[in-house]
Structure formats: structure tokens, C-alpha cells
C-alpha positions as CSV (number, residue, x, y, z in Angstrom):
1,X,82.0,104.7,-119.3
2,X,84.3,101.8,-118.6
3,X,83.8,100.3,-122.0
4,X,84.5,103.6,-123.7
5,X,87.7,104.1,-121.7
6,X,88.8,100.6,-122.6
7,X,88.1,101.3,-126.3
8,X,90.2,104.4,-126.3
9,X,93.0,102.7,-124.4
10,X,93.0,99.9,-126.9
11,X,93.2,102.4,-129.8
12,X,96.2,104.2,-128.0
13,X,97.8,100.7,-127.5
14,X,97.5,100.1,-131.3
15,X,99.2,103.4,-132.0
16,X,102.0,102.5,-129.5
17,X,102.5,99.1,-131.0
18,X,102.6,100.7,-134.5
19,X,105.4,103.0,-133.2
20,X,107.4,100.1,-131.6
21,X,106.9,97.1,-134.0
22,X,108.3,97.4,-137.5
23,X,105.8,96.3,-140.1
24,X,102.8,97.2,-138.0
25,X,101.1,100.3,-139.5
26,X,98.2,102.4,-138.2
27,X,97.5,105.5,-140.3
28,X,95.7,107.6,-137.7
29,X,94.0,107.7,-134.3
30,X,90.6,107.4,-136.1
31,X,91.9,104.3,-137.9
32,X,93.1,102.9,-134.5
33,X,89.6,103.5,-133.0
34,X,88.0,101.6,-135.9
35,X,90.6,98.7,-135.6
36,X,90.1,98.6,-131.8
37,X,86.3,98.4,-132.3
38,X,86.4,95.6,-134.9
39,X,89.1,93.7,-133.1
40,X,87.0,93.9,-129.9
41,X,84.0,92.6,-131.7
42,X,86.0,89.8,-133.3
43,X,87.6,88.9,-129.9
44,X,84.2,88.8,-128.3
45,X,82.3,86.8,-130.9
46,X,84.7,84.8,-133.2
47,X,87.7,84.2,-131.0
48,X,85.9,82.1,-128.4
49,X,84.6,79.8,-131.1
50,X,88.0,79.5,-132.6
51,X,89.6,78.8,-129.2
52,X,87.1,75.9,-128.6
53,X,87.7,74.5,-132.1
54,X,91.5,74.6,-131.6
55,X,91.5,73.5,-128.0
56,X,93.5,70.3,-128.5
57,X,96.3,72.3,-130.3
58,X,96.2,75.0,-127.6
59,X,96.5,72.3,-124.9
60,X,99.4,70.6,-126.7
61,X,101.3,73.9,-127.0
62,X,100.5,74.9,-123.4
63,X,98.4,77.9,-124.5
64,X,100.9,79.3,-127.0
65,X,98.6,78.6,-129.9
66,X,96.3,81.3,-128.6
67,X,99.0,83.9,-129.4
68,X,99.1,82.5,-133.0
69,X,95.4,82.8,-133.2
70,X,95.6,86.4,-132.0
71,X,98.1,87.1,-134.7
72,X,95.9,85.6,-137.4
73,X,92.9,87.6,-136.2
74,X,94.9,90.8,-136.3
75,X,96.0,89.9,-139.9
76,X,92.4,89.3,-140.7
77,X,91.4,92.8,-139.4
78,X,94.2,94.3,-141.4
79,X,92.5,93.0,-144.6
80,X,89.3,94.7,-143.6
81,X,90.3,98.2,-142.4
82,X,91.9,100.7,-144.7
83,X,94.8,102.5,-143.1
84,X,95.8,99.5,-141.0
85,X,98.4,97.2,-142.5
86,X,100.7,94.5,-141.3
87,X,103.7,93.4,-143.3
88,X,103.7,89.8,-142.3
89,X,103.0,87.1,-139.7
90,X,106.0,88.0,-137.6
91,X,104.9,91.6,-137.2
92,X,101.3,90.4,-136.4
93,X,102.6,88.0,-133.8
94,X,104.9,90.5,-132.1
95,X,102.2,93.2,-132.3
96,X,99.5,90.8,-131.0
97,X,101.7,89.8,-128.1
98,X,102.5,93.4,-127.2
99,X,98.8,94.3,-127.5
100,X,97.9,91.4,-125.2
101,X,100.5,92.6,-122.6
102,X,99.2,96.2,-122.8
103,X,95.6,95.0,-122.5
104,X,96.5,92.8,-119.5
105,X,98.2,95.8,-117.8
106,X,95.4,98.3,-118.5
107,X,92.8,95.7,-117.5
108,X,94.6,95.2,-114.1
109,X,94.8,98.9,-113.7
110,X,91.1,99.5,-114.5
111,X,90.1,96.7,-112.2
112,X,92.1,98.1,-109.4
113,X,90.7,101.6,-110.1
114,X,87.1,100.3,-109.8
115,X,87.9,98.5,-106.6
116,X,89.0,95.0,-105.7
117,X,85.5,93.5,-106.0
118,X,84.3,95.2,-109.1
């Protein structure tokens, strides 16, 4: 149930980011669900590998390169999913940063909802 709730919240976050960030376009809630699913899979499988491969750059930039990596992964997903488009790297970077903030806040809320030791 927790995973399903997180998936729907991420889709809603994508819609919110598309509303706020110019150049970040999501056609529908259904598209947002697909993007959230694919982005979740990529973040679970590919992102850790890329973070390890780029660890020296990430350390040199004090972790800021991870935000660039997020933007690149979002741009990659926009080439896969029809109805999800991003006008450029700037929109992907701002959208990725906002998505990260929303995910951090919802993650803290869901953790608190389940209890302090869950």
C-alpha cells in the first residue's frame, strides 16, 4: 500500500512541477503515472550505478552533480514516454530539483505517518 501511495504522490508531483516550471510538460495524469513508474525504476536500478561511476565528480562538486544526474535521467525518460516532454536542460534541472524536494517532503511525511521506527 505504501508503494502505491508513493507512486501516486510522485505522479501528482510531476503534474505540479509541470504546472510550475515552464518547459516541463506532462499531458495527463495517466502520463504522469507512467513517467513516475519509469522514473522510479530508473532511479532504483540505473541511478545507483551512475552515482558510483561518477562518485569522484560528485565528491568534487559536494554532491551537486547528483542534481545534474537527476536532470539527465529526467531528460532520458522524456525521450521514452509520449506525452512527457522537456524543452531543455534548464527545465529538466529545475524540475528535477523541485521533484527531489517534493519527494523528500512526502517521504518525511510518510515516514512520520508510519511511525518513527518504521
